[in-house]
mmCIF file of the N, C-alpha and C atoms, coordinates in Angstrom:
data_MODEL
# 
_entry.id   MODEL 
# 
loop_
_atom_site.group_PDB 
_atom_site.id 
_atom_site.type_symbol 
_atom_site.label_atom_id 
_atom_site.label_alt_id 
_atom_site.label_comp_id 
_atom_site.label_asym_id 
_atom_site.label_entity_id 
_atom_site.label_seq_id 
_atom_site.pdbx_PDB_ins_code 
_atom_site.Cartn_x 
_atom_site.Cartn_y 
_atom_site.Cartn_z 
_atom_site.occupancy 
_atom_site.B_iso_or_equiv 
_atom_site.pdbx_formal_charge 
_atom_site.auth_seq_id 
_atom_site.auth_comp_id 
_atom_site.auth_asym_id 
_atom_site.auth_atom_id 
_atom_site.pdbx_PDB_model_num 
ATOM 1   N N  . UNK A 1 1  ? 10.041  -33.246 4.919   1.00 0.00 ? 1  UNK A N  1 
ATOM 2   C CA . UNK A 1 1  ? 8.635   -33.009 5.155   1.00 0.00 ? 1  UNK A CA 1 
ATOM 3   C C  . UNK A 1 1  ? 8.413   -32.405 6.542   1.00 0.00 ? 1  UNK A C  1 
ATOM 4   N N  . UNK A 1 2  ? 9.237   -32.809 7.494   1.00 0.00 ? 2  UNK A N  1 
ATOM 5   C CA . UNK A 1 2  ? 9.108   -32.301 8.847   1.00 0.00 ? 2  UNK A CA 1 
ATOM 6   C C  . UNK A 1 2  ? 9.325   -30.792 8.896   1.00 0.00 ? 2  UNK A C  1 
ATOM 7   N N  . UNK A 1 3  ? 10.312  -30.310 8.147   1.00 0.00 ? 3  UNK A N  1 
ATOM 8   C CA . UNK A 1 3  ? 10.612  -28.882 8.150   1.00 0.00 ? 3  UNK A CA 1 
ATOM 9   C C  . UNK A 1 3  ? 9.458   -28.069 7.552   1.00 0.00 ? 3  UNK A C  1 
ATOM 10  N N  . UNK A 1 4  ? 8.825   -28.613 6.546   1.00 0.00 ? 4  UNK A N  1 
ATOM 11  C CA . UNK A 1 4  ? 7.691   -27.931 5.919   1.00 0.00 ? 4  UNK A CA 1 
ATOM 12  C C  . UNK A 1 4  ? 6.549   -27.801 6.925   1.00 0.00 ? 4  UNK A C  1 
ATOM 13  N N  . UNK A 1 5  ? 6.286   -28.863 7.669   1.00 0.00 ? 5  UNK A N  1 
ATOM 14  C CA . UNK A 1 5  ? 5.221   -28.845 8.664   1.00 0.00 ? 5  UNK A CA 1 
ATOM 15  C C  . UNK A 1 5  ? 5.519   -27.852 9.786   1.00 0.00 ? 5  UNK A C  1 
ATOM 16  N N  . UNK A 1 6  ? 6.742   -27.858 10.272  1.00 0.00 ? 6  UNK A N  1 
ATOM 17  C CA . UNK A 1 6  ? 7.130   -26.931 11.340  1.00 0.00 ? 6  UNK A CA 1 
ATOM 18  C C  . UNK A 1 6  ? 7.014   -25.480 10.868  1.00 0.00 ? 6  UNK A C  1 
ATOM 19  N N  . UNK A 1 7  ? 7.480   -25.203 9.654   1.00 0.00 ? 7  UNK A N  1 
ATOM 20  C CA . UNK A 1 7  ? 7.411   -23.846 9.118   1.00 0.00 ? 7  UNK A CA 1 
ATOM 21  C C  . UNK A 1 7  ? 5.957   -23.411 8.931   1.00 0.00 ? 7  UNK A C  1 
ATOM 22  N N  . UNK A 1 8  ? 5.134   -24.298 8.395   1.00 0.00 ? 8  UNK A N  1 
ATOM 23  C CA . UNK A 1 8  ? 3.727   -23.962 8.166   1.00 0.00 ? 8  UNK A CA 1 
ATOM 24  C C  . UNK A 1 8  ? 2.997   -23.700 9.483   1.00 0.00 ? 8  UNK A C  1 
ATOM 25  N N  . UNK A 1 9  ? 3.239   -24.536 10.479  1.00 0.00 ? 9  UNK A N  1 
ATOM 26  C CA . UNK A 1 9  ? 2.609   -24.327 11.777  1.00 0.00 ? 9  UNK A CA 1 
ATOM 27  C C  . UNK A 1 9  ? 3.102   -23.040 12.438  1.00 0.00 ? 9  UNK A C  1 
ATOM 28  N N  . UNK A 1 10 ? 4.374   -22.719 12.253  1.00 0.00 ? 10 UNK A N  1 
ATOM 29  C CA . UNK A 1 10 ? 4.917   -21.478 12.807  1.00 0.00 ? 10 UNK A CA 1 
ATOM 30  C C  . UNK A 1 10 ? 4.265   -20.267 12.147  1.00 0.00 ? 10 UNK A C  1 
ATOM 31  N N  . UNK A 1 11 ? 4.094   -20.320 10.829  1.00 0.00 ? 11 UNK A N  1 
ATOM 32  C CA . UNK A 1 11 ? 3.434   -19.221 10.120  1.00 0.00 ? 11 UNK A CA 1 
ATOM 33  C C  . UNK A 1 11 ? 1.991   -19.072 10.568  1.00 0.00 ? 11 UNK A C  1 
ATOM 34  N N  . UNK A 1 12 ? 1.302   -20.199 10.727  1.00 0.00 ? 12 UNK A N  1 
ATOM 35  C CA . UNK A 1 12 ? -0.094  -20.159 11.156  1.00 0.00 ? 12 UNK A CA 1 
ATOM 36  C C  . UNK A 1 12 ? -0.212  -19.595 12.573  1.00 0.00 ? 12 UNK A C  1 
ATOM 37  N N  . UNK A 1 13 ? 0.667   -20.014 13.474  1.00 0.00 ? 13 UNK A N  1 
ATOM 38  C CA . UNK A 1 13 ? 0.647   -19.505 14.841  1.00 0.00 ? 13 UNK A CA 1 
ATOM 39  C C  . UNK A 1 13 ? 0.946   -18.008 14.877  1.00 0.00 ? 13 UNK A C  1 
ATOM 40  N N  . UNK A 1 14 ? 1.895   -17.576 14.063  1.00 0.00 ? 14 UNK A N  1 
ATOM 41  C CA . UNK A 1 14 ? 2.235   -16.159 14.006  1.00 0.00 ? 14 UNK A CA 1 
ATOM 42  C C  . UNK A 1 14 ? 1.065   -15.347 13.467  1.00 0.00 ? 14 UNK A C  1 
ATOM 43  N N  . UNK A 1 15 ? 0.377   -15.870 12.457  1.00 0.00 ? 15 UNK A N  1 
ATOM 44  C CA . UNK A 1 15 ? -0.803  -15.194 11.917  1.00 0.00 ? 15 UNK A CA 1 
ATOM 45  C C  . UNK A 1 15 ? -1.899  -15.098 12.973  1.00 0.00 ? 15 UNK A C  1 
ATOM 46  N N  . UNK A 1 16 ? -2.138  -16.198 13.681  1.00 0.00 ? 16 UNK A N  1 
ATOM 47  C CA . UNK A 1 16 ? -3.183  -16.209 14.703  1.00 0.00 ? 16 UNK A CA 1 
ATOM 48  C C  . UNK A 1 16 ? -2.865  -15.227 15.832  1.00 0.00 ? 16 UNK A C  1 
ATOM 49  N N  . UNK A 1 17 ? -1.618  -15.189 16.258  1.00 0.00 ? 17 UNK A N  1 
ATOM 50  C CA . UNK A 1 17 ? -1.223  -14.262 17.319  1.00 0.00 ? 17 UNK A CA 1 
ATOM 51  C C  . UNK A 1 17 ? -1.382  -12.817 16.851  1.00 0.00 ? 17 UNK A C  1 
ATOM 52  N N  . UNK A 1 18 ? -0.984  -12.535 15.636  1.00 0.00 ? 18 UNK A N  1 
ATOM 53  C CA . UNK A 1 18 ? -1.115  -11.181 15.094  1.00 0.00 ? 18 UNK A CA 1 
ATOM 54  C C  . UNK A 1 18 ? -2.584  -10.792 14.972  1.00 0.00 ? 18 UNK A C  1 
ATOM 55  N N  . UNK A 1 19 ? -3.399  -11.721 14.472  1.00 0.00 ? 19 UNK A N  1 
ATOM 56  C CA . UNK A 1 19 ? -4.831  -11.442 14.345  1.00 0.00 ? 19 UNK A CA 1 
ATOM 57  C C  . UNK A 1 19 ? -5.454  -11.220 15.721  1.00 0.00 ? 19 UNK A C  1 
ATOM 58  N N  . UNK A 1 20 ? -5.034  -11.983 16.712  1.00 0.00 ? 20 UNK A N  1 
ATOM 59  C CA . UNK A 1 20 ? -5.556  -11.806 18.063  1.00 0.00 ? 20 UNK A CA 1 
ATOM 60  C C  . UNK A 1 20 ? -5.229  -10.443 18.640  1.00 0.00 ? 20 UNK A C  1 
ATOM 61  N N  . UNK A 1 21 ? -3.997  -10.029 18.460  1.00 0.00 ? 21 UNK A N  1 
ATOM 62  C CA . UNK A 1 21 ? -3.590  -8.709  18.964  1.00 0.00 ? 21 UNK A CA 1 
ATOM 63  C C  . UNK A 1 21 ? -4.362  -7.604  18.242  1.00 0.00 ? 21 UNK A C  1 
ATOM 64  N N  . UNK A 1 22 ? -4.492  -7.737  16.932  1.00 0.00 ? 22 UNK A N  1 
ATOM 65  C CA . UNK A 1 22 ? -5.226  -6.726  16.171  1.00 0.00 ? 22 UNK A CA 1 
ATOM 66  C C  . UNK A 1 22 ? -6.697  -6.700  16.562  1.00 0.00 ? 22 UNK A C  1 
ATOM 67  N N  . UNK A 1 23 ? -7.262  -7.856  16.863  1.00 0.00 ? 23 UNK A N  1 
ATOM 68  C CA . UNK A 1 23 ? -8.648  -7.921  17.306  1.00 0.00 ? 23 UNK A CA 1 
ATOM 69  C C  . UNK A 1 23 ? -8.816  -7.190  18.635  1.00 0.00 ? 23 UNK A C  1 
ATOM 70  N N  . UNK A 1 24 ? -7.867  -7.396  19.537  1.00 0.00 ? 24 UNK A N  1 
ATOM 71  C CA . UNK A 1 24 ? -7.930  -6.713  20.832  1.00 0.00 ? 24 UNK A CA 1 
ATOM 72  C C  . UNK A 1 24 ? -7.764  -5.204  20.688  1.00 0.00 ? 24 UNK A C  1 
ATOM 73  N N  . UNK A 1 25 ? -7.011  -4.801  19.670  1.00 0.00 ? 25 UNK A N  1 
ATOM 74  C CA . UNK A 1 25 ? -6.798  -3.378  19.431  1.00 0.00 ? 25 UNK A CA 1 
ATOM 75  C C  . UNK A 1 25 ? -8.048  -2.741  18.818  1.00 0.00 ? 25 UNK A C  1 
ATOM 76  N N  . UNK A 1 26 ? -8.872  -3.554  18.137  1.00 0.00 ? 26 UNK A N  1 
ATOM 77  C CA . UNK A 1 26 ? -10.107 -3.008  17.587  1.00 0.00 ? 26 UNK A CA 1 
ATOM 78  C C  . UNK A 1 26 ? -10.314 -3.237  16.104  1.00 0.00 ? 26 UNK A C  1 
ATOM 79  N N  . UNK A 1 27 ? -9.387  -3.884  15.442  1.00 0.00 ? 27 UNK A N  1 
ATOM 80  C CA . UNK A 1 27 ? -9.558  -4.157  14.015  1.00 0.00 ? 27 UNK A CA 1 
ATOM 81  C C  . UNK A 1 27 ? -10.576 -5.275  13.848  1.00 0.00 ? 27 UNK A C  1 
ATOM 82  N N  . UNK A 1 28 ? -11.451 -5.130  12.850  1.00 0.00 ? 28 UNK A N  1 
ATOM 83  C CA . UNK A 1 28 ? -12.483 -6.126  12.595  1.00 0.00 ? 28 UNK A CA 1 
ATOM 84  C C  . UNK A 1 28 ? -12.607 -6.368  11.093  1.00 0.00 ? 28 UNK A C  1 
ATOM 85  N N  . UNK A 1 29 ? -13.150 -7.523  10.747  1.00 0.00 ? 29 UNK A N  1 
ATOM 86  C CA . UNK A 1 29 ? -13.512 -7.837  9.365   1.00 0.00 ? 29 UNK A CA 1 
ATOM 87  C C  . UNK A 1 29 ? -12.329 -7.933  8.427   1.00 0.00 ? 29 UNK A C  1 
ATOM 88  N N  . UNK A 1 30 ? -12.519 -7.355  7.254   1.00 0.00 ? 30 UNK A N  1 
ATOM 89  C CA . UNK A 1 30 ? -11.519 -7.424  6.190   1.00 0.00 ? 30 UNK A CA 1 
ATOM 90  C C  . UNK A 1 30 ? -10.235 -6.686  6.572   1.00 0.00 ? 30 UNK A C  1 
ATOM 91  N N  . UNK A 1 31 ? -10.386 -5.601  7.308   1.00 0.00 ? 31 UNK A N  1 
ATOM 92  C CA . UNK A 1 31 ? -9.211  -4.862  7.779   1.00 0.00 ? 31 UNK A CA 1 
ATOM 93  C C  . UNK A 1 31 ? -8.349  -5.739  8.678   1.00 0.00 ? 31 UNK A C  1 
ATOM 94  N N  . UNK A 1 32 ? -8.991  -6.505  9.555   1.00 0.00 ? 32 UNK A N  1 
ATOM 95  C CA . UNK A 1 32 ? -8.272  -7.418  10.444  1.00 0.00 ? 32 UNK A CA 1 
ATOM 96  C C  . UNK A 1 32 ? -7.475  -8.432  9.636   1.00 0.00 ? 32 UNK A C  1 
ATOM 97  N N  . UNK A 1 33 ? -8.128  -9.068  8.664   1.00 0.00 ? 33 UNK A N  1 
ATOM 98  C CA . UNK A 1 33 ? -7.432  -10.075 7.849   1.00 0.00 ? 33 UNK A CA 1 
ATOM 99  C C  . UNK A 1 33 ? -6.282  -9.472  7.051   1.00 0.00 ? 33 UNK A C  1 
ATOM 100 N N  . UNK A 1 34 ? -6.530  -8.335  6.429   1.00 0.00 ? 34 UNK A N  1 
ATOM 101 C CA . UNK A 1 34 ? -5.492  -7.700  5.611   1.00 0.00 ? 34 UNK A CA 1 
ATOM 102 C C  . UNK A 1 34 ? -4.282  -7.304  6.452   1.00 0.00 ? 34 UNK A C  1 
ATOM 103 N N  . UNK A 1 35 ? -4.539  -6.681  7.578   1.00 0.00 ? 35 UNK A N  1 
ATOM 104 C CA . UNK A 1 35 ? -3.427  -6.270  8.450   1.00 0.00 ? 35 UNK A CA 1 
ATOM 105 C C  . UNK A 1 35 ? -2.704  -7.477  9.041   1.00 0.00 ? 35 UNK A C  1 
ATOM 106 N N  . UNK A 1 36 ? -3.450  -8.504  9.430   1.00 0.00 ? 36 UNK A N  1 
ATOM 107 C CA . UNK A 1 36 ? -2.828  -9.698  10.005  1.00 0.00 ? 36 UNK A CA 1 
ATOM 108 C C  . UNK A 1 36 ? -1.938  -10.385 8.983   1.00 0.00 ? 36 UNK A C  1 
ATOM 109 N N  . UNK A 1 37 ? -2.389  -10.485 7.747   1.00 0.00 ? 37 UNK A N  1 
ATOM 110 C CA . UNK A 1 37 ? -1.572  -11.100 6.694   1.00 0.00 ? 37 UNK A CA 1 
ATOM 111 C C  . UNK A 1 37 ? -0.311  -10.277 6.459   1.00 0.00 ? 37 UNK A C  1 
ATOM 112 N N  . UNK A 1 38 ? -0.469  -8.981  6.334   1.00 0.00 ? 38 UNK A N  1 
ATOM 113 C CA . UNK A 1 38 ? 0.675   -8.102  6.064   1.00 0.00 ? 38 UNK A CA 1 
ATOM 114 C C  . UNK A 1 38 ? 1.687   -8.113  7.210   1.00 0.00 ? 38 UNK A C  1 
ATOM 115 N N  . UNK A 1 39 ? 1.208   -7.908  8.421   1.00 0.00 ? 39 UNK A N  1 
ATOM 116 C CA . UNK A 1 39 ? 2.118   -7.817  9.566   1.00 0.00 ? 39 UNK A CA 1 
ATOM 117 C C  . UNK A 1 39 ? 2.770   -9.156  9.870   1.00 0.00 ? 39 UNK A C  1 
ATOM 118 N N  . UNK A 1 40 ? 1.990   -10.247 9.849   1.00 0.00 ? 40 UNK A N  1 
ATOM 119 C CA . UNK A 1 40 ? 2.585   -11.557 10.126  1.00 0.00 ? 40 UNK A CA 1 
ATOM 120 C C  . UNK A 1 40 ? 3.562   -11.959 9.028   1.00 0.00 ? 40 UNK A C  1 
ATOM 121 N N  . UNK A 1 41 ? 3.315   -11.536 7.797   1.00 0.00 ? 41 UNK A N  1 
ATOM 122 C CA . UNK A 1 41 ? 4.261   -11.812 6.708   1.00 0.00 ? 41 UNK A CA 1 
ATOM 123 C C  . UNK A 1 41 ? 5.594   -11.123 6.923   1.00 0.00 ? 41 UNK A C  1 
ATOM 124 N N  . UNK A 1 42 ? 5.531   -9.878  7.337   1.00 0.00 ? 42 UNK A N  1 
ATOM 125 C CA . UNK A 1 42 ? 6.765   -9.125  7.596   1.00 0.00 ? 42 UNK A CA 1 
ATOM 126 C C  . UNK A 1 42 ? 7.519   -9.717  8.787   1.00 0.00 ? 42 UNK A C  1 
ATOM 127 N N  . UNK A 1 43 ? 6.785   -10.035 9.850   1.00 0.00 ? 43 UNK A N  1 
ATOM 128 C CA . UNK A 1 43 ? 7.428   -10.603 11.039  1.00 0.00 ? 43 UNK A CA 1 
ATOM 129 C C  . UNK A 1 43 ? 8.038   -11.969 10.721  1.00 0.00 ? 43 UNK A C  1 
ATOM 130 N N  . UNK A 1 44 ? 7.310   -12.799 9.968   1.00 0.00 ? 44 UNK A N  1 
ATOM 131 C CA . UNK A 1 44 ? 7.826   -14.132 9.658   1.00 0.00 ? 44 UNK A CA 1 
ATOM 132 C C  . UNK A 1 44 ? 9.040   -14.056 8.737   1.00 0.00 ? 44 UNK A C  1 
ATOM 133 N N  . UNK A 1 45 ? 9.097   -13.036 7.887   1.00 0.00 ? 45 UNK A N  1 
ATOM 134 C CA . UNK A 1 45 ? 10.258  -12.867 7.019   1.00 0.00 ? 45 UNK A CA 1 
ATOM 135 C C  . UNK A 1 45 ? 11.520  -12.703 7.850   1.00 0.00 ? 45 UNK A C  1 
ATOM 136 N N  . UNK A 1 46 ? 11.399  -12.026 8.968   1.00 0.00 ? 46 UNK A N  1 
ATOM 137 C CA . UNK A 1 46 ? 12.550  -11.790 9.841   1.00 0.00 ? 46 UNK A CA 1 
ATOM 138 C C  . UNK A 1 46 ? 12.774  -12.960 10.803  1.00 0.00 ? 46 UNK A C  1 
ATOM 139 N N  . UNK A 1 47 ? 11.713  -13.382 11.484  1.00 0.00 ? 47 UNK A N  1 
ATOM 140 C CA . UNK A 1 47 ? 11.865  -14.368 12.552  1.00 0.00 ? 47 UNK A CA 1 
ATOM 141 C C  . UNK A 1 47 ? 12.024  -15.808 12.063  1.00 0.00 ? 47 UNK A C  1 
ATOM 142 N N  . UNK A 1 48 ? 11.458  -16.136 10.925  1.00 0.00 ? 48 UNK A N  1 
ATOM 143 C CA . UNK A 1 48 ? 11.454  -17.530 10.472  1.00 0.00 ? 48 UNK A CA 1 
ATOM 144 C C  . UNK A 1 48 ? 12.412  -17.782 9.310   1.00 0.00 ? 48 UNK A C  1 
ATOM 145 N N  . UNK A 1 49 ? 13.456  -16.975 9.201   1.00 0.00 ? 49 UNK A N  1 
ATOM 146 C CA . UNK A 1 49 ? 14.371  -17.138 8.067   1.00 0.00 ? 49 UNK A CA 1 
ATOM 147 C C  . UNK A 1 49 ? 15.122  -18.465 8.124   1.00 0.00 ? 49 UNK A C  1 
ATOM 148 N N  . UNK A 1 50 ? 15.509  -18.907 9.311   1.00 0.00 ? 50 UNK A N  1 
ATOM 149 C CA . UNK A 1 50 ? 16.207  -20.200 9.430   1.00 0.00 ? 50 UNK A CA 1 
ATOM 150 C C  . UNK A 1 50 ? 15.308  -21.357 9.026   1.00 0.00 ? 50 UNK A C  1 
ATOM 151 N N  . UNK A 1 51 ? 14.061  -21.307 9.466   1.00 0.00 ? 51 UNK A N  1 
ATOM 152 C CA . UNK A 1 51 ? 13.124  -22.367 9.113   1.00 0.00 ? 51 UNK A CA 1 
ATOM 153 C C  . UNK A 1 51 ? 12.836  -22.353 7.610   1.00 0.00 ? 51 UNK A C  1 
ATOM 154 N N  . UNK A 1 52 ? 12.725  -21.161 7.031   1.00 0.00 ? 52 UNK A N  1 
ATOM 155 C CA . UNK A 1 52 ? 12.482  -21.046 5.600   1.00 0.00 ? 52 UNK A CA 1 
ATOM 156 C C  . UNK A 1 52 ? 13.654  -21.626 4.805   1.00 0.00 ? 52 UNK A C  1 
ATOM 157 N N  . UNK A 1 53 ? 14.874  -21.388 5.259   1.00 0.00 ? 53 UNK A N  1 
ATOM 158 C CA . UNK A 1 53 ? 16.045  -21.963 4.603   1.00 0.00 ? 53 UNK A CA 1 
ATOM 159 C C  . UNK A 1 53 ? 16.044  -23.486 4.702   1.00 0.00 ? 53 UNK A C  1 
ATOM 160 N N  . UNK A 1 54 ? 15.634  -24.011 5.851   1.00 0.00 ? 54 UNK A N  1 
ATOM 161 C CA . UNK A 1 54 ? 15.558  -25.469 6.028   1.00 0.00 ? 54 UNK A CA 1 
ATOM 162 C C  . UNK A 1 54 ? 14.510  -26.071 5.099   1.00 0.00 ? 54 UNK A C  1 
ATOM 163 N N  . UNK A 1 55 ? 13.372  -25.403 4.960   1.00 0.00 ? 55 UNK A N  1 
ATOM 164 C CA . UNK A 1 55 ? 12.325  -25.878 4.049   1.00 0.00 ? 55 UNK A CA 1 
ATOM 165 C C  . UNK A 1 55 ? 12.838  -25.858 2.623   1.00 0.00 ? 55 UNK A C  1 
ATOM 166 N N  . UNK A 1 56 ? 13.505  -24.801 2.256   1.00 0.00 ? 56 UNK A N  1 
ATOM 167 C CA . UNK A 1 56 ? 14.031  -24.677 0.899   1.00 0.00 ? 56 UNK A CA 1 
ATOM 168 C C  . UNK A 1 56 ? 15.020  -25.790 0.574   1.00 0.00 ? 56 UNK A C  1 
ATOM 169 N N  . UNK A 1 57 ? 15.941  -26.062 1.479   1.00 0.00 ? 57 UNK A N  1 
ATOM 170 C CA . UNK A 1 57 ? 16.915  -27.123 1.212   1.00 0.00 ? 57 UNK A CA 1 
ATOM 171 C C  . UNK A 1 57 ? 16.247  -28.492 1.220   1.00 0.00 ? 57 UNK A C  1 
ATOM 172 N N  . UNK A 1 58 ? 15.245  -28.691 2.064   1.00 0.00 ? 58 UNK A N  1 
ATOM 173 C CA . UNK A 1 58 ? 14.518  -29.959 2.107   1.00 0.00 ? 58 UNK A CA 1 
ATOM 174 C C  . UNK A 1 58 ? 13.779  -30.211 0.793   1.00 0.00 ? 58 UNK A C  1 
ATOM 175 N N  . UNK A 1 59 ? 13.107  -29.188 0.303   1.00 0.00 ? 59 UNK A N  1 
ATOM 176 C CA . UNK A 1 59 ? 12.367  -29.328 -0.961  1.00 0.00 ? 59 UNK A CA 1 
ATOM 177 C C  . UNK A 1 59 ? 13.323  -29.543 -2.120  1.00 0.00 ? 59 UNK A C  1 
ATOM 178 N N  . UNK A 1 60 ? 14.442  -28.832 -2.121  1.00 0.00 ? 60 UNK A N  1 
ATOM 179 C CA . UNK A 1 60 ? 15.428  -28.981 -3.189  1.00 0.00 ? 60 UNK A CA 1 
ATOM 180 C C  . UNK A 1 60 ? 16.027  -30.391 -3.201  1.00 0.00 ? 60 UNK A C  1 
ATOM 181 N N  . UNK A 1 61 ? 16.349  -30.902 -2.023  1.00 0.00 ? 61 UNK A N  1 
ATOM 182 C CA . UNK A 1 61 ? 16.896  -32.261 -1.937  1.00 0.00 ? 61 UNK A CA 1 
ATOM 183 C C  . UNK A 1 61 ? 15.892  -33.297 -2.414  1.00 0.00 ? 61 UNK A C  1 
ATOM 184 N N  . UNK A 1 62 ? 14.637  -33.131 -2.018  1.00 0.00 ? 62 UNK A N  1 
ATOM 185 C CA . UNK A 1 62 ? 13.599  -34.086 -2.431  1.00 0.00 ? 62 UNK A CA 1 
ATOM 186 C C  . UNK A 1 62 ? 13.407  -34.037 -3.946  1.00 0.00 ? 62 UNK A C  1 
ATOM 187 N N  . UNK A 1 63 ? 13.369  -32.859 -4.522  1.00 0.00 ? 63 UNK A N  1 
ATOM 188 C CA . UNK A 1 63 ? 13.218  -32.728 -5.966  1.00 0.00 ? 63 UNK A CA 1 
ATOM 189 C C  . UNK A 1 63 ? 14.406  -33.358 -6.692  1.00 0.00 ? 63 UNK A C  1 
ATOM 190 N N  . UNK A 1 64 ? 15.588  -33.198 -6.133  1.00 0.00 ? 64 UNK A N  1 
ATOM 191 C CA . UNK A 1 64 ? 16.781  -33.791 -6.736  1.00 0.00 ? 64 UNK A CA 1 
ATOM 192 C C  . UNK A 1 64 ? 16.700  -35.316 -6.705  1.00 0.00 ? 64 UNK A C  1 
ATOM 193 N N  . UNK A 1 65 ? 16.248  -35.867 -5.579  1.00 0.00 ? 65 UNK A N  1 
ATOM 194 C CA . UNK A 1 65 ? 16.096  -37.329 -5.493  1.00 0.00 ? 65 UNK A CA 1 
ATOM 195 C C  . UNK A 1 65 ? 15.069  -37.844 -6.488  1.00 0.00 ? 65 UNK A C  1 
ATOM 196 N N  . UNK A 1 66 ? 13.979  -37.130 -6.649  1.00 0.00 ? 66 UNK A N  1 
ATOM 197 C CA . UNK A 1 66 ? 12.950  -37.548 -7.616  1.00 0.00 ? 66 UNK A CA 1 
ATOM 198 C C  . UNK A 1 66 ? 13.508  -37.506 -9.028  1.00 0.00 ? 66 UNK A C  1 
ATOM 199 N N  . UNK A 1 67 ? 14.243  -36.446 -9.366  1.00 0.00 ? 67 UNK A N  1 
ATOM 200 C CA . UNK A 1 67 ? 14.853  -36.353 -10.704 1.00 0.00 ? 67 UNK A CA 1 
ATOM 201 C C  . UNK A 1 67 ? 15.837  -37.491 -10.938 1.00 0.00 ? 67 UNK A C  1 
ATOM 202 N N  . UNK A 1 68 ? 16.642  -37.802 -9.912  1.00 0.00 ? 68 UNK A N  1 
ATOM 203 C CA . UNK A 1 68 ? 17.605  -38.895 -10.043 1.00 0.00 ? 68 UNK A CA 1 
ATOM 204 C C  . UNK A 1 68 ? 16.902  -40.233 -10.238 1.00 0.00 ? 68 UNK A C  1 
ATOM 205 N N  . UNK A 1 69 ? 15.831  -40.466 -9.487  1.00 0.00 ? 69 UNK A N  1 
ATOM 206 C CA . UNK A 1 69 ? 15.076  -41.710 -9.641  1.00 0.00 ? 69 UNK A CA 1 
ATOM 207 C C  . UNK A 1 69 ? 14.452  -41.815 -11.020 1.00 0.00 ? 69 UNK A C  1 
ATOM 208 N N  . UNK A 1 70 ? 13.935  -40.713 -11.543 1.00 0.00 ? 70 UNK A N  1 
ATOM 209 C CA . UNK A 1 70 ? 13.369  -40.729 -12.889 1.00 0.00 ? 70 UNK A CA 1 
ATOM 210 C C  . UNK A 1 70 ? 14.448  -40.989 -13.930 1.00 0.00 ? 70 UNK A C  1 
ATOM 211 N N  . UNK A 1 71 ? 15.604  -40.384 -13.747 1.00 0.00 ? 71 UNK A N  1 
ATOM 212 C CA . UNK A 1 71 ? 16.708  -40.599 -14.694 1.00 0.00 ? 71 UNK A CA 1 
ATOM 213 C C  . UNK A 1 71 ? 17.185  -42.050 -14.641 1.00 0.00 ? 71 UNK A C  1 
ATOM 214 N N  . UNK A 1 72 ? 17.259  -42.642 -13.449 1.00 0.00 ? 72 UNK A N  1 
ATOM 215 C CA . UNK A 1 72 ? 17.652  -44.045 -13.331 1.00 0.00 ? 72 UNK A CA 1 
ATOM 216 C C  . UNK A 1 72 ? 16.636  -44.954 -14.009 1.00 0.00 ? 72 UNK A C  1 
ATOM 217 N N  . UNK A 1 73 ? 15.358  -44.680 -13.814 1.00 0.00 ? 73 UNK A N  1 
ATOM 218 C CA . UNK A 1 73 ? 14.319  -45.473 -14.444 1.00 0.00 ? 73 UNK A CA 1 
ATOM 219 C C  . UNK A 1 73 ? 14.368  -45.362 -15.959 1.00 0.00 ? 73 UNK A C  1 
ATOM 220 N N  . UNK A 1 74 ? 14.614  -44.176 -16.458 1.00 0.00 ? 74 UNK A N  1 
ATOM 221 C CA . UNK A 1 74 ? 14.736  -43.983 -17.896 1.00 0.00 ? 74 UNK A CA 1 
ATOM 222 C C  . UNK A 1 74 ? 15.946  -44.723 -18.448 1.00 0.00 ? 74 UNK A C  1 
ATOM 223 N N  . UNK A 1 75 ? 17.048  -44.666 -17.742 1.00 0.00 ? 75 UNK A N  1 
ATOM 224 C CA . UNK A 1 75 ? 18.262  -45.373 -18.172 1.00 0.00 ? 75 UNK A CA 1 
ATOM 225 C C  . UNK A 1 75 ? 18.033  -46.878 -18.193 1.00 0.00 ? 75 UNK A C  1 
ATOM 226 N N  . UNK A 1 76 ? 17.321  -47.402 -17.209 1.00 0.00 ? 76 UNK A N  1 
ATOM 227 C CA . UNK A 1 76 ? 17.027  -48.856 -17.181 1.00 0.00 ? 76 UNK A CA 1 
ATOM 228 C C  . UNK A 1 76 ? 16.110  -49.253 -18.325 1.00 0.00 ? 76 UNK A C  1 
ATOM 229 N N  . UNK A 1 77 ? 15.137  -48.400 -18.633 1.00 0.00 ? 77 UNK A N  1 
ATOM 230 C CA . UNK A 1 77 ? 14.250  -48.698 -19.758 1.00 0.00 ? 77 UNK A CA 1 
ATOM 231 C C  . UNK A 1 77 ? 15.010  -48.681 -21.079 1.00 0.00 ? 77 UNK A C  1 
ATOM 232 N N  . UNK A 1 78 ? 15.920  -47.724 -21.223 1.00 0.00 ? 78 UNK A N  1 
ATOM 233 C CA . UNK A 1 78 ? 16.682  -47.610 -22.453 1.00 0.00 ? 78 UNK A CA 1 
ATOM 234 C C  . UNK A 1 78 ? 17.623  -48.799 -22.638 1.00 0.00 ? 78 UNK A C  1 
ATOM 235 N N  . UNK A 1 79 ? 18.149  -49.335 -21.540 1.00 0.00 ? 79 UNK A N  1 
ATOM 236 C CA . UNK A 1 79 ? 19.080  -50.451 -21.667 1.00 0.00 ? 79 UNK A CA 1 
ATOM 237 C C  . UNK A 1 79 ? 18.348  -51.758 -22.012 1.00 0.00 ? 79 UNK A C  1 
ATOM 238 N N  . UNK A 1 80 ? 17.074  -51.832 -21.682 1.00 0.00 ? 80 UNK A N  1 
ATOM 239 C CA . UNK A 1 80 ? 16.289  -53.039 -22.032 1.00 0.00 ? 80 UNK A CA 1 
ATOM 240 C C  . UNK A 1 80 ? 15.994  -52.985 -23.483 1.00 0.00 ? 80 UNK A C  1 
# 
């Protein structure tokens, strides 16, 4: 869960910084949002790849634990 929070905050900070720079350059309104989303997405794809990998493995491990717990519970019910 920690990795997800760190990655999300990093993406949000990168978006805010990109939007700020674009605002200073003169972009306003819908153009500002569209460009900020596009540019911050491209930058985060490059800069946040390690964090994205950590989030992916964290989510995969958690899903695996949930599946294992469900399988154990089902096995216990079947044995009763």
